[in-house]
C-alpha positions in Angstrom: 7.7 -24.5 -11.7 9.9 -25.1 -8.7 8.4 -23.5 -5.6 10.9 -22.8 -2.8 10.3 -22.3 0.9 8.1 -23.9 3.6 4.6 -24.1 4.7 3.3 -25.2 8.1 1.0 -28.3 8.2 -2.5 -27.5 6.9 -1.3 -24.6 4.7 -0.3 -26.8 1.8 -3.2 -25.4 -0.4 -1.3 -22.1 -0.4 1.7 -23.8 -1.9 -0.6 -25.4 -4.6 -2.2 -22.1 -5.4 1.1 -20.3 -5.6 2.4 -22.9 -8.1 -0.7 -22.5 -10.2 -0.1 -18.7 -10.3 3.0 -19.5 -12.4 1.6 -22.3 -14.5 -1.9 -21.0 -15.2 -1.8 -17.2 -14.4 1.5 -16.2 -15.9 3.4 -15.0 -12.8 7.1 -14.5 -13.4 8.7 -13.8 -10.0 6.8 -13.6 -6.7 6.7 -14.4 -3.1 3.9 -15.0 -0.5 4.2 -15.0 3.3 1.5 -15.6 5.9 1.7 -15.3 9.7 -0.9 -16.7 12.1 -1.0 -15.4 15.6 2.3 -13.7 15.1 4.2 -16.8 13.8 5.2 -17.5 10.2 3.2 -20.3 8.6 3.9 -19.7 4.9 7.2 -18.5 3.3 7.3 -19.2 -0.4 9.0 -17.8 -3.5 9.5 -18.8 -7.1 10.4 -17.5 -10.5 13.0 -14.9 -11.4 14.1 -11.8 -9.5 13.5 -9.5 -12.5 10.6 -9.7 -14.8 12.5 -10.5 -18.0 15.7 -12.1 -16.6 17.0 -15.4 -15.5 18.4 -14.7 -12.1 16.3 -16.7 -9.6 14.1 -15.1 -7.0 15.6 -15.9 -3.6 14.4 -15.7 0.0 14.8 -12.0 0.8 14.2 -10.7 -2.8 12.4 -7.4 -2.5 10.3 -5.5 -5.0 8.6 -2.2 -5.3 5.1 -2.6 -3.9 3.4 0.5 -5.3 0.3 1.5 -3.3 0.8 -1.2 -0.7 3.2 1.4 0.6 0.2 3.4 1.8 -0.6 0.9 4.5 2.9 1.1 6.0 2.9 4.9 5.7 -0.5 5.1 7.5 1.0 3.2 10.4 3.5 6.1 10.9 0.7 8.6 11.4 -1.3 6.2 13.6 1.8 5.6 15.8 2.2 9.3 16.2 -1.4 9.5 17.3 -0.9 6.5 19.6 1.9 8.4 21.3 -0.2 11.6 21.7 1.8 13.6 19.1 -1.0 13.8 16.5 -4.7 14.5 16.9 -6.6 12.8 14.2 -9.6 15.1 14.7 -7.6 18.3 14.5 -7.6 20.4 11.4 -4.7 19.7 9.1 -4.0 23.4 9.2 -3.3 23.3 12.9 0.0 21.5 12.0 0.4 22.8 8.5 -0.9 26.3 8.2 -0.3 26.6 4.4 -2.8 23.8 3.8 -5.7 26.0 4.8 -5.6 27.7 1.4 -8.3 27.3 -1.3 -11.1 26.3 1.0 -9.4 23.4 2.9 -9.2 25.1 6.3 -11.7 22.6 7.9 -10.0 19.5 6.5 -9.3 17.1 9.4 -6.3 14.8 9.7 -8.3 11.7 9.6 -9.8 12.8 6.3 -6.4 12.7 4.7 -6.1 9.0 5.7 -9.6 8.2 4.6 -9.3 9.7 1.1 -11.8 12.4 1.9 -9.5 15.5 1.6 -10.8 16.3 -1.9 -7.3 16.8 -3.5 -6.7 13.5 -5.4 -5.4 15.4 -8.4 -3.3 18.5 -9.2 -4.1 21.2 -11.7 -0.5 21.1 -12.7 1.1 17.7 -12.5 4.6 17.3 -11.1 7.5 15.8 -13.0 9.1 12.7 -11.4 12.0 14.9 -10.3 9.6 17.5 -8.7 7.5 14.7 -7.1 10.6 13.4 -5.4 11.1 16.8 -3.8 8.9 16.8 -0.7 8.8 20.6 -0.4 7.5 21.0 -4.0 4.9 18.3 -3.5 3.7 19.8 -0.3 3.4 23.3 -1.9 1.4 21.8 -4.7 -1.2 20.1 -2.6 -1.4 23.0 -0.1 -2.3 25.4 -3.0 -4.6 23.0 -4.7 -8.4 23.7 -4.7 -10.4 20.7 -3.7 -12.4 18.7 -6.2 -15.2 18.4 -3.6 -15.8 19.9 -0.2 -13.4 18.1 2.1 -15.2 15.5 4.2 -18.3 15.3 2.0 -17.2 12.5 -0.3 -14.3 10.2 -0.9 -12.0 9.4 -3.9 -8.7 7.5 -3.9 -5.7 9.9 -3.6 -3.5 7.7 -5.7 -0.4 10.0 -5.8 -1.2 13.0 -3.7 -1.3 10.8 -0.6 2.5 11.0 -0.7 2.7 14.7 -0.1 -0.3 15.0 2.2 1.0 12.4 4.6 4.7 13.2 4.1 4.4 16.9 4.9 2.0 16.3 7.9 4.6 14.0 9.4 7.4 16.4 8.9 5.4 19.2 10.5 4.4 17.1 13.5 7.9 15.6 14.1 10.0 18.7 13.4 11.4 17.5 10.1 11.5 13.7 10.3 10.3 11.9 7.2 7.9 9.0 6.8 10.8 6.9 5.5 13.0 7.6 8.5 10.2 6.7 10.9 9.5 3.5 9.0 13.1 2.6 9.4 13.4 3.4 13.1 10.0 2.7 14.5 8.7 -0.1 12.3 11.3 -2.0 10.2 14.0 -1.9 12.9 12.0 -3.2 15.9 10.4 -5.8 13.7 13.5 -6.9 11.8 11.3 -6.5 8.7 12.6 -5.8 5.2 10.5 -2.7 4.4 11.9 0.5 3.1 10.6 3.9 1.9 13.6 5.6 0.3 15.7 2.6 -0.5 19.3 3.2 0.7 22.1 1.9 -1.5 23.3 -0.3 1.3 20.0 -2.0 1.7 19.7 -2.6 -2.0 23.1 -4.3 -2.0 22.4 -6.4 1.1 19.0 -7.4 -0.2 20.5 -8.6 -3.4 17.7 -8.1 -4.3 15.5 -5.6 -6.2 15.0 -6.6 -9.8 13.4 -4.7 -12.7 9.6 -4.7 -12.9 7.2 -4.2 -15.7 6.4 -0.6 -16.6 3.2 1.1 -15.3 0.0 0.4 -17.1 -3.4 2.0 -17.1 -5.6 0.7 -14.3 -7.8 -2.2 -15.2 -11.3 -2.9 -14.0 -12.4 -3.2 -10.5 -14.3 -6.4 -9.7 -17.7 -4.7 -9.3 -17.7 -2.7 -12.6 -17.2 -3.5 -16.3 -13.8 -2.8 -17.7 -15.2 -0.1 -19.9 -16.1 2.2 -17.0 -12.5 2.5 -15.7 -10.9 2.4 -19.1 -13.0 5.3 -20.3 -12.4 7.3 -17.2 -8.7 6.7 -17.5 -8.6 7.6 -21.2 -10.4 10.9 -20.6 -7.6 13.4 -19.9 -10.2 15.6 -18.0 -11.5 12.9 -15.8 -10.7 12.9 -12.1 -9.5 9.3 -12.5 -7.0 10.1 -15.1 -5.8 13.3 -13.4 -5.4 11.5 -10.0 -3.2 8.8 -11.5 -1.3 11.3 -13.6 -0.5 13.7 -10.7 3.1 12.7 -11.6 3.7 13.1 -15.4 5.3 11.4 -17.1 5.1 8.2 -15.1 8.3 7.6 -13.2 10.7 4.8 -14.2 10.2 2.5 -11.3 13.4 0.7 -12.1 15.5 3.8 -11.8 17.7 3.8 -8.6 17.0 7.4 -8.1 13.3 6.8 -8.0 13.7 4.0 -5.6 15.8 6.2 -3.3 13.1 8.8 -3.2 10.4 8.6 -0.5 6.9 8.7 -1.8 4.5 7.3 0.8 1.8 6.6 -1.8 3.8 4.5 -4.2 7.4 3.6 -4.0 8.0 1.5 -1.0 10.3 -1.5 -1.4 9.6 -4.7 0.6 9.8 -8.5 0.8 6.6 -10.5 1.2 7.8 -11.6 4.6 8.6 -8.0 5.6 5.0 -6.8 4.7 3.4 -9.8 6.4 5.5 -9.4 9.5 4.5 -5.7 9.6 0.8 -6.5 9.4 1.1 -9.2 12.0 2.5 -6.6 14.4 -0.7 -4.5 13.9 -2.9 -7.2 15.4 -0.7 -8.9 17.9 2.8 -9.7 19.0 5.3 -11.1 16.4 7.2 -14.1 17.6 6.1 -13.4 21.1 7.7 -9.9 21.0 7.0 -6.6 19.2 3.5 -5.3 18.7 3.1 -1.9 17.0 -0.6 -1.0 17.5 -2.5 -1.1 20.7 -5.9 -2.7 20.4 -7.4 0.8 20.4 -5.2 1.9 17.5 -6.0 -1.2 15.6 -9.7 -0.6 15.9 -9.3 3.0 14.8 -7.3 1.9 11.8 -10.0 -0.5 10.6 -13.1 1.4 11.5 -15.0 2.4 8.4 -14.5 6.1 7.5 -15.4 6.1 3.8 -17.7 3.8 1.9 -19.6 3.8 -1.4 -19.0 5.4 -4.7 -15.3 6.3 -5.1 -14.9 9.4 -7.3 -11.5 8.2 -8.6 -11.7 4.4 -8.7 -15.2 4.4 -10.2 -16.5 1.6 -7.9 -17.7 1.2 -4.4 -14.7 1.2 -2.0 -14.3 1.2 1.8 -11.5 2.8 3.8 -10.5 3.0 7.4 -7.6 5.3 8.4 -5.2 4.7 5.6 -6.3 1.1 5.0 -8.7 -0.5 2.5 -11.4 -2.6 4.1 -12.9 -5.8 2.8 -15.4 -5.2 0.0 -16.5 -6.7 -3.3 -14.2 -4.2 -5.1 -11.3 -5.1 -2.8 -11.8 -8.5 -1.3 -9.6 -9.5 1.5 -9.9 -12.5 3.8 -13.0 -11.7 6.0 -15.0 -8.6 6.8 -12.7 -7.9 9.6 -9.6 -7.6 7.4 -7.8 -4.3 6.7 -4.8 -3.7 4.4 -3.8 -2.3 1.0 -3.2 -3.6 -2.5 -0.6 -2.2 -4.9 -1.7 -1.5 -8.4 -0.6 -4.4 -10.6 -0.8 -7.3 -8.1 0.8 -6.8 -4.7 -1.6 -7.3 -1.7 -1.0 -7.2 2.1 -3.4 -7.2 5.0 -4.2 -8.3 8.5 -7.3 -10.0 9.8 -7.8 -9.9 13.6 -10.7 -12.3 13.5 -8.4 -15.1 12.3 -5.0 -13.9 13.5 -3.8 -14.0 9.8 -1.4 -11.5 8.3 -0.8 -11.9 4.6 1.5 -10.5 1.9 2.0 -11.3 -1.8 4.7 -9.4 -3.8 5.3 -9.8 -7.5 7.4 -8.3 -10.3 4.8 -9.2 -13.0 2.4 -6.3 -12.9 -1.0 -6.7 -14.4 -3.8 -4.3 -15.3 -5.4 -4.4 -11.9 -6.0 -1.9 -9.2 -7.5 -4.3 -6.7 -8.7 -7.9 -6.8 -5.7 -9.2 -8.8 -6.5 -12.9 -9.6 -3.1 -14.2 -8.4 -3.4 -12.6 -5.0 -7.1 -13.6 -4.8 -6.2 -17.2 -5.5 -3.7 -17.2 -2.6 -6.3 -15.5 -0.3 -8.8 -18.2 -1.2 -6.3 -20.9 -0.4 -5.6 -19.3 3.0 -9.4 -19.2 3.6 -9.5 -22.9 2.6 -7.0 -23.8 5.2 -8.9 -22.0 7.9 -12.2 -23.7 7.1 -10.9 -27.2 6.6 -12.2 -29.8 9.1 
């Protein structure tokens, strides 16, 4: 397998691991990017742009990154908080009165970000067309009775995170969307290829977004046997199944209409370099310039707000404010790391203790929710470079 791109001196193990992902782990098209102290040290790509095609992956090829979108969307809310426009401790209903229905009146803003809101599933799932309508999605989660008393437990809001965060941002900003704010306040200042609601012009310029494999049932988390998640997903009444099936049938992720929609939980489009550059800006200046988070906001983002048994993912998980934290179920680089995987393989995170920002993007989705072996092989190689004498 021909691997394209460059690595800085000392980071050669990342190139080796990336090549092994294709020869030993069946990757088809992928890219990995790493920044250290705000400067790019790894920029690699290989394989084909679409999962079943022959057109080569190029520098700048982008892919749908599924739930890795959540980490970028969370930054929008945290930037609003950083500017004094959003109080994380305020009741959601203070901004969005309709959300107070069905026993959710005391739900706090931070609980939405930490997956503690109690509404990971909908009694009546939305169709893909309905899900793409932000007003319908907002109405559905506002009317939904919680599965647990908000704030008393946590469970991954796999799909409903879209409408929870999206509507809150619209209410706070007077109608602006998460996708618009990503474009103007994150991607623009950073010159990063990250989109939520992919415009046709960006798709053409990027060259760029090839077909991916269809969605699959989530596979096992690292700390539990495969049977636990498989059985939960197979049971139509389980919270796991209902959370992932809040949009039914599953959207066609290769449909241009779906890519043009703006679902902060699931359909962001990005390059590996765009995601890594974004995460680098959360922990320091990028190329000596833009930094998105103040140190105080960074600490708030990665401070543990949820830990232990996850009522949806059937494993022990840890969350800060919109970000997964390092754990056996979702291993990152060090205990200081914060970021987000995308179901099927994508992984992106920042680690302030080492100055590392990392992103891996693939079109070859696998039956993984977290701890994808290809991403973990690359993280292990980064760790090796940092500990080498």
